[in-house]
C-alpha positions as CSV (number, residue, x, y, z in Angstrom):
1,S,-26.2,14.2,11.1
2,D,-29.1,10.9,10.9
3,K,-27.6,9.3,14.7
4,K,-29.4,6.3,13.5
5,S,-27.5,5.3,10.7
6,P,-24.5,3.1,10.2
7,A,-20.5,5.3,10.0
8,M,-20.5,1.9,8.9
9,G,-20.5,-2.2,7.9
10,I,-19.3,-5.2,6.4
11,A,-21.0,-7.3,5.0
12,R,-19.8,-11.4,4.2
13,R,-21.4,-12.3,1.4
14,N,-20.9,-16.0,-1.0
15,G,-16.9,-14.7,-1.4
16,W,-16.8,-11.8,-1.8
17,N,-17.7,-8.7,1.2
18,S,-19.5,-5.6,1.0
19,V,-18.4,-2.3,2.4
20,Y,-20.6,0.9,3.1
21,V,-19.0,3.8,5.1
22,G,-21.6,6.5,5.5
23,S,-18.5,9.3,4.9
24,A,-15.1,10.8,2.7
25,P,-12.7,10.4,3.5
26,L,-11.2,7.8,5.2
27,P,-8.1,7.5,7.4
28,I,-5.4,5.3,6.0
29,P,-4.7,2.8,8.6
30,L,-8.7,1.9,7.6
31,L,-8.0,1.9,3.7
32,R,-4.9,0.0,4.3
33,F,-7.2,-3.0,7.0
34,L,-10.2,-2.7,4.4
35,A,-7.7,-4.0,2.3
36,E,-5.9,-6.3,4.0
37,K,-8.8,-8.1,4.8
38,A,-9.4,-8.0,1.1
39,E,-6.2,-10.4,1.2
40,I,-4.3,-7.7,-1.2
41,R,-0.8,-7.7,-1.2
42,L,0.6,-4.0,0.0
43,W,3.2,-3.0,-1.5
44,S,5.3,-0.6,1.3
45,D,4.6,-1.7,4.9
46,E,4.6,2.8,5.6
47,A,1.3,5.1,3.4
48,D,3.2,5.2,0.5
49,I,3.0,6.7,-3.0
50,V,3.4,3.2,-5.3
51,C,3.2,3.8,-9.0
52,A,4.1,0.9,-10.7
53,T,4.0,-1.2,-14.0
54,E,4.9,-4.7,-15.0
55,D,9.2,-3.9,-15.2
56,M,9.2,-0.8,-12.9
57,A,7.5,1.0,-9.4
58,M,8.5,4.4,-8.1
59,V,8.1,4.8,-4.3
60,V,7.4,8.3,-2.5
61,A,8.0,7.9,1.4
62,S,5.3,9.9,2.5
63,E,7.6,9.5,6.5
64,S,10.7,9.0,6.6
65,G,11.6,5.5,8.1
66,L,13.1,2.0,6.8
67,R,9.9,0.4,5.2
68,T,9.8,-3.0,3.9
69,I,8.6,-3.1,0.2
70,R,6.5,-5.9,-1.7
71,L,6.8,-6.1,-5.1
72,H,5.0,-8.6,-7.7
73,K,8.1,-9.9,-8.7
74,P,12.2,-10.3,-8.1
75,Q,13.7,-6.2,-9.7
76,L,17.2,-3.9,-9.1
77,H,16.3,-1.7,-6.7
78,L,18.8,1.7,-8.7
79,Q,19.4,3.4,-5.7
80,S,21.6,-0.2,-3.9
81,G,21.5,-2.0,-6.8
82,T,20.2,-4.4,-4.3
83,H,18.0,-6.9,-7.2
84,A,15.3,-9.2,-5.1
85,Q,11.8,-9.2,-4.5
86,I,11.6,-7.9,-1.4
87,H,13.6,-4.8,0.4
88,S,14.9,-3.1,3.3
89,V,15.2,0.9,3.2
90,N,15.1,3.9,4.9
91,M,13.8,6.3,3.1
92,E,13.4,10.0,4.0
93,R,9.3,11.8,3.2
94,G,9.7,12.7,-0.4
95,D,13.3,10.7,-0.8
96,V,12.1,8.2,-4.6
97,H,12.7,5.5,-5.0
98,L,12.8,3.2,-8.0
99,F,13.2,-0.2,-9.1
100,V,13.1,-1.5,-12.3
101,K,13.5,-5.1,-14.0
102,E,17.3,-6.0,-14.3
């Protein structure tokens, strides 16, 4: 490998940032860091799988434990019956939770 080339670089431009990464795949913590720096709202504070439309969201737990789910608008959590935009949910790895328009 070329030890003189950068493995990763971030350049700030006028109104946007450019990220160069010389290898893939990127680790999830690095992807989450880049998303947060780009002010992208993360749906879960864990590395969960999220599939969403305007009126529903599905979250699949990547690991067991408590997590915070931040939706784009208040929705009904089918498993608990709670209607909110931010949900605190305890999930086991592989659990699927659904959030729908009430």
